[in-house]
C-alpha positions as CSV (number, residue, x, y, z in Angstrom):
1,M,34.5,-46.5,-34.9
2,K,33.9,-50.6,-33.9
3,T,33.1,-51.2,-30.4
4,L,32.9,-54.3,-28.9
5,A,31.5,-55.2,-25.3
6,V,33.6,-57.9,-23.6
7,I,31.6,-59.7,-20.5
8,P,33.9,-62.1,-19.0
9,A,32.2,-64.7,-17.0
10,R,34.1,-67.7,-15.8
11,G,32.7,-70.7,-14.3
12,G,34.9,-71.5,-11.5
13,S,33.9,-69.1,-8.4
14,K,34.8,-69.6,-5.5
15,R,34.0,-67.7,-2.3
16,L,29.9,-67.4,-4.3
17,P,29.3,-70.4,-6.6
18,G,27.3,-70.0,-9.9
19,K,27.3,-66.7,-9.3
20,N,27.3,-65.0,-12.6
21,I,24.6,-67.6,-14.0
22,R,22.3,-67.1,-10.4
23,D,19.5,-66.1,-9.9
24,F,19.0,-61.9,-9.1
25,A,15.6,-59.8,-9.3
26,G,14.0,-62.3,-11.5
27,K,16.8,-62.5,-14.0
28,P,20.4,-64.5,-14.1
29,M,22.7,-62.2,-12.7
30,L,24.7,-61.6,-16.0
31,A,22.1,-60.8,-17.9
32,W,22.4,-57.3,-16.2
33,S,24.9,-56.8,-17.8
34,V,24.0,-58.5,-21.4
35,E,21.4,-55.4,-20.7
36,A,23.1,-52.5,-20.4
37,A,25.2,-53.0,-22.5
38,L,22.9,-53.7,-25.2
39,E,20.3,-50.7,-24.3
40,S,23.4,-48.3,-24.4
41,G,23.3,-48.8,-28.3
42,L,27.2,-48.7,-28.3
43,F,28.7,-51.4,-29.0
44,D,28.5,-53.4,-33.0
45,T,29.6,-56.8,-31.5
46,V,28.6,-57.3,-27.0
47,M,29.8,-60.5,-26.5
48,V,30.2,-62.8,-23.4
49,S,33.7,-64.9,-22.3
50,T,33.4,-67.9,-20.7
51,D,34.9,-71.3,-20.5
52,S,31.2,-73.0,-19.5
53,E,29.1,-73.9,-21.4
54,E,26.6,-73.5,-20.1
55,I,27.4,-70.2,-19.1
56,A,27.2,-69.5,-22.9
57,D,23.6,-71.0,-23.0
58,V,22.0,-67.6,-20.3
59,A,24.6,-65.5,-22.3
60,R,23.3,-65.6,-26.1
61,A,18.9,-66.1,-24.1
62,W,20.2,-63.1,-22.9
63,G,21.0,-61.4,-26.3
64,A,24.6,-62.2,-26.4
65,S,27.2,-63.2,-28.4
66,V,29.3,-66.3,-27.6
67,P,31.4,-67.4,-31.1
68,F,33.9,-69.4,-29.1
69,L,35.2,-70.7,-25.8
70,R,37.7,-69.2,-23.1
71,S,41.4,-71.8,-23.6
72,A,43.1,-72.9,-21.1
73,R,44.9,-70.7,-19.8
74,T,42.2,-67.6,-19.5
75,A,40.3,-69.7,-17.7
76,D,41.9,-70.2,-14.3
77,D,42.7,-68.4,-11.0
78,H,45.8,-67.1,-12.4
79,A,44.4,-64.8,-15.4
80,I,44.2,-61.3,-15.1
81,I,41.2,-59.3,-17.0
82,L,43.7,-58.1,-19.5
83,D,44.7,-61.4,-20.7
84,V,41.0,-62.3,-21.1
85,L,40.6,-59.1,-23.7
86,A,43.7,-59.8,-25.8
87,E,42.5,-63.2,-26.4
88,V,39.0,-62.4,-27.0
89,V,40.5,-59.4,-29.3
90,E,43.7,-61.9,-31.0
91,R,40.6,-64.4,-31.2
92,Y,38.7,-61.3,-33.6
93,E,41.4,-60.6,-35.7
94,A,41.7,-64.3,-36.6
95,Q,38.6,-64.2,-37.7
96,G,39.2,-60.3,-40.4
97,Q,37.4,-58.2,-37.1
98,R,38.8,-55.2,-35.9
99,F,38.3,-53.1,-33.0
100,D,38.7,-49.6,-32.2
101,R,37.9,-49.7,-28.5
102,L,36.5,-52.5,-26.1
103,C,34.4,-51.9,-23.0
104,C,35.0,-54.8,-20.5
105,I,32.0,-55.3,-18.4
106,L,31.3,-57.0,-15.3
107,A,29.1,-59.9,-15.4
108,T,28.0,-59.0,-11.5
109,A,27.0,-55.3,-12.5
110,P,23.3,-55.3,-12.1
111,L,23.1,-51.4,-10.5
112,L,25.1,-50.7,-14.2
113,R,22.7,-48.5,-16.0
114,P,23.2,-47.8,-19.9
115,A,23.3,-44.2,-19.1
116,T,26.9,-45.0,-17.2
117,L,27.8,-46.0,-20.2
118,K,27.6,-43.3,-22.8
119,F,29.4,-40.7,-19.8
120,A,32.6,-42.9,-20.2
121,A,32.4,-43.1,-23.7
122,D,31.8,-39.4,-24.1
123,L,34.6,-38.7,-21.7
124,M,36.8,-40.9,-23.0
125,D,36.3,-39.1,-26.7
126,A,36.4,-35.9,-24.7
127,E,39.2,-35.6,-22.8
128,G,41.3,-38.2,-25.2
129,F,41.8,-40.7,-22.1
130,D,43.5,-44.9,-22.8
131,T,41.2,-46.1,-20.6
132,V,37.1,-44.1,-18.5
133,F,35.7,-45.9,-15.4
134,P,34.0,-45.6,-12.7
135,V,35.0,-44.8,-9.0
136,V,33.6,-44.6,-5.9
137,A,34.6,-42.4,-2.8
138,F,35.8,-43.8,0.1
139,G,33.3,-43.6,3.3
140,Y,35.7,-42.7,5.6
141,P,39.3,-40.9,5.6
142,I,41.8,-44.0,4.2
143,Q,44.5,-41.5,5.7
144,R,43.5,-42.4,9.0
145,A,42.8,-46.3,8.9
146,L,44.0,-49.0,11.7
147,R,46.4,-52.0,10.8
148,R,45.7,-54.9,13.4
149,D,48.2,-58.1,14.3
150,A,47.6,-61.4,14.8
151,T,46.6,-60.5,19.1
152,G,44.7,-57.3,17.8
153,R,46.7,-54.7,18.8
154,T,46.0,-51.9,16.7
155,E,47.9,-48.4,15.7
156,M,47.3,-46.3,12.6
157,W,48.7,-46.3,10.0
158,Q,49.4,-42.9,9.3
159,P,49.6,-41.3,12.6
160,E,50.2,-38.2,11.4
161,H,46.7,-37.7,10.9
162,Y,45.3,-38.6,14.2
163,A,44.2,-35.2,15.3
164,S,43.6,-34.0,11.7
165,R,39.5,-33.1,10.8
166,S,38.5,-35.3,7.6
167,Q,37.3,-32.1,5.8
168,D,40.7,-31.4,5.9
169,L,42.3,-35.1,4.3
170,E,42.2,-35.1,0.0
171,P,39.3,-37.8,-1.0
172,A,40.3,-41.0,-2.0
173,Y,38.0,-43.5,-4.2
174,H,38.2,-47.5,-5.9
175,D,37.4,-48.8,-8.2
176,A,33.1,-49.0,-8.6
177,A,34.5,-52.6,-10.2
178,Q,31.9,-52.0,-12.7
179,F,33.6,-51.5,-16.7
180,Y,36.5,-50.4,-18.2
181,W,36.5,-48.7,-21.0
182,M,39.6,-48.8,-23.2
183,T,41.8,-48.1,-26.2
184,R,42.6,-51.6,-28.5
185,E,45.7,-50.5,-28.2
186,V,45.6,-51.0,-24.4
187,C,43.9,-54.0,-24.3
188,V,47.0,-56.0,-26.8
189,T,49.7,-54.5,-25.3
190,R,48.3,-55.6,-21.5
191,Q,48.7,-52.0,-20.5
192,S,47.4,-51.9,-16.5
193,I,44.1,-50.3,-16.7
194,F,44.9,-47.9,-14.1
195,A,48.2,-46.4,-15.8
196,G,49.1,-44.4,-18.9
197,R,46.3,-41.5,-19.3
198,A,43.4,-43.0,-16.9
199,G,40.1,-41.4,-16.6
200,S,37.6,-41.7,-14.0
201,F,34.6,-40.1,-13.2
202,V,32.5,-40.1,-9.8
203,I,29.7,-42.3,-9.2
204,D,27.1,-42.5,-5.8
205,A,28.4,-45.5,-4.0
206,M,24.1,-46.9,-4.1
207,Q,24.7,-47.4,-8.1
208,A,27.2,-49.5,-7.6
209,Q,28.8,-53.3,-5.5
210,D,31.4,-55.5,-6.1
211,I,29.7,-59.0,-5.9
212,D,32.8,-61.4,-3.7
213,T,30.4,-62.7,-0.8
214,L,26.6,-63.7,0.2
215,T,27.1,-60.3,2.2
216,D,27.8,-58.5,-1.0
217,W,25.6,-60.2,-3.1
218,R,22.6,-59.5,-0.5
219,L,23.7,-55.7,-0.7
220,A,23.4,-55.3,-4.2
221,E,19.8,-56.8,-3.9
222,L,18.9,-54.0,-1.5
223,K,20.6,-50.9,-3.6
224,M,18.6,-52.5,-6.2
225,Q,15.3,-52.1,-4.3
226,L,15.7,-49.2,-3.1
227,A,16.6,-47.5,-7.1
228,R,12.9,-49.5,-7.6
229,S,11.4,-47.9,-5.0
230,P,9.0,-44.6,-5.1
231,Q,11.1,-41.9,-4.4
């Protein structure tokens, strides 16, 4: 079975400009994902999908392949991740290279561990899932979420749970925003990552941080510092 790691890293981040190659704990942010993929030993090829020559140079410097740049169609704000991945697969197959399984690793996942990638791959094999990805438990019951209007008036989304004890409510989880294993078929048919036989596993909130804002960035730095500190 041939496996491909795809690390999408577009050059046009607007909320946090340049985040994919900005220095994070001594390395370009992108380098952490590249190193996790390479160190896992799981992939025949580790490639970065980008529209930026600058990002491509950084990716190659840290050991990733960048055999081609993205098309204009997959480099704009409206392209979804499966469009990017499908284009990568199509370009490789046009060159005679076919991969049976892909792992999309986000470029902003500095807390990702190679062992987590391996655990997910083993879970996919054991359970026959079409996709596998890590999730994090919400820190507060979503059944007791609140909504607010423009004036500040507030009400519960589910008022029937006003008096419910937290421990009696079903846990809920969110995507850890680190990586997604998938079969080739999921990719080329552009199925939802969460459809079909989707599998997940829970990781601790200290092991992941979605990074879209400067506050997110600082939280990721704090988590990295804590992970590195002596226990």
